[in-house]
N, C-alpha and C positions, 0 to 999 in steps of 0.2 A: 729290811723294812719292805722292800718290794715283794718279797715272798709272802709276807703277811697280807698286803693289799691284794695280791693275786689270789691267795687262799680265800680271803673275804669275798671277793668278786665271784669266785668259783662256787662258794657255798650259797651265796645269794642267788646265783644263776640256777643252780640245781634245785633250790627250794621252789622257785617260781615255775620252773619247767616241770618239776615233779608234780605240782598241784594242778597243772593244766592238762589233766588226763581226759580231755574231751573226746568223745566218740561221735562221729557224724554217721548216722544211719540213713542210707538211701531210702526214698519213699516207697520203693517196691520191695524192700527187703522182706517184709512180712506178707507180701501178696503171694498167693498160691494159685497154681493152675487149676486146683480143685474148684475154684469159683466158676469155671467153664463147664464142669461136668454136667450140670443141669441142662446145658444147651447141646449136649452130645447128640449126633444124629441118631434117630430112632426114639428119642425121648418124646413123650406126649406133651402137647401144648398146655393141657390142663395142669401138669406138674409145674411148668414154668409160671403159669398164672398164679399158682398158690404161693410161690416164692417171690415173684415180681408182679404184683397186681397191676402196675401201671405200664402195661404193654401199649405200644403205639403202633397201630396198623398203618404201614407205609404204602402197601400195594396189595390190592385184593384181586384174586383170580384163582386159577387152578393151583398155582403156587403163590402163597401169601408171604409177604415180607413184613416182619415186625422189628421194632427197635426197642431195646431195653437199655436203661441207663444203670450202670453198675457204679456204686459209690465206694471209693477206697480213700481212706483218710478224709481229706476235705474236698476231693475232686470227683467228678463224674466222667465216665467215658462210655461211649455207646457200644453195644453189642447188637448185631443184626442177625436174625435167624430167619431162615426160609422154612416154611411149613407147607406140607402137602398131605392131605387126608389126616389132619390133626397130628402129624408126626414131623419132627424136625428133620430137615434134609441136611443142612449145614449151618455153621455159625461163623461169623466174621466179627472180630473185635478190633476196633481202632484204639490202639493202646496210647496212653498219655505220654507226652514227650518227657515228663519228669521221671519216668521209669528209666533205669539204667540198663542199657542193652546187655552189657556183660553179665549182669546178675540174672536177667530174665532168660537170656540164651543158655546160661549155665544151668538154670533150673530146668529147662527143657531137656538138656543133655542128661542131667541127673535122673530125670523121670523116664525118658524114652531112649536113651543111648545117643551115640553120635548120629548126626543127620545122614540120610542116604544121598542127598543131592545138595549141592551148593552152587550158587550163581552170584557173581558180583558184577554189577553194571553201574558205572558212573557213581560209585560210592554207596550204592544201595545194595544190600545183600539179601538173598533169599535162601532160606534153609528149608529143606523138605524131609520129613520123616514119612516114609511110605507105609509103615505099619506100626503106628503108635496107638495102643489100646484099640486095635482094629480100625483105626482112622488114618487118613492122610492129613498130616498137620503141616501147614505152610506158615512160616514165620518170616517176617521181613524187618530189617533194621538198617539204619543209615548212620553215617558219621559226617560231622562237620567239624566243629571244635571238639565236641564230645559225641559219643555214640548214643543213640536212642532207638527204641523200638517203634515200628510203624503199625504193624497189624499182626494178628494171628488168625488163622483160618483152619477149620476142621470139617472134614467130610468123610463119608464112608468110602471104602476102597473100591467099590464096584463101578463099572463103566456107566451104568444108568445114572448114577448120582453125578458123575462128572459133567454130563450134559446140562444139568440144572444148577451147576455150581455158581455161587455168588461171585467168585473171582472171574469166571468165564463171562458172566453177564456184565460185570464192571469193565472187563477188557473190551467187549463189543461196544459198549457205550463210549469208551474213550477213544476208539479208533475212528 
């Protein structure tokens, strides 16, 4: 009799477990780095304005700073571009916390190969690809209970661009 009850419980258990084939897809699973190609250094500001007409001028001068909001799923996140002589110098994207670090980092590895430099300080990691599509790509992520991306930055590899880098300017402001 106990074998029959045990078999019945087992069959009921398998029936309910088998039908619960739910798949949870992370929000950034379908996000692609190609969204940033329009902001690659050297691209013209007019091309960006065609795709993103709601550019917000943040700082005017020899080097202008623009903010663009990218919409992914139901969320917006900012991308900052620096422009000199109507050409983009670099881009900086503040990535949403709901993105999963492991997936975004792996997508960068799949695209550009293993990073050239890695730094971890106080739970925040920095990954640098020195020659990714002829750009220097810097990506940062951090971990608390879960791991999440912080930003991605792209700039040309030449020394002249490094002087006007958005990251260098942010570093000077924060010091």
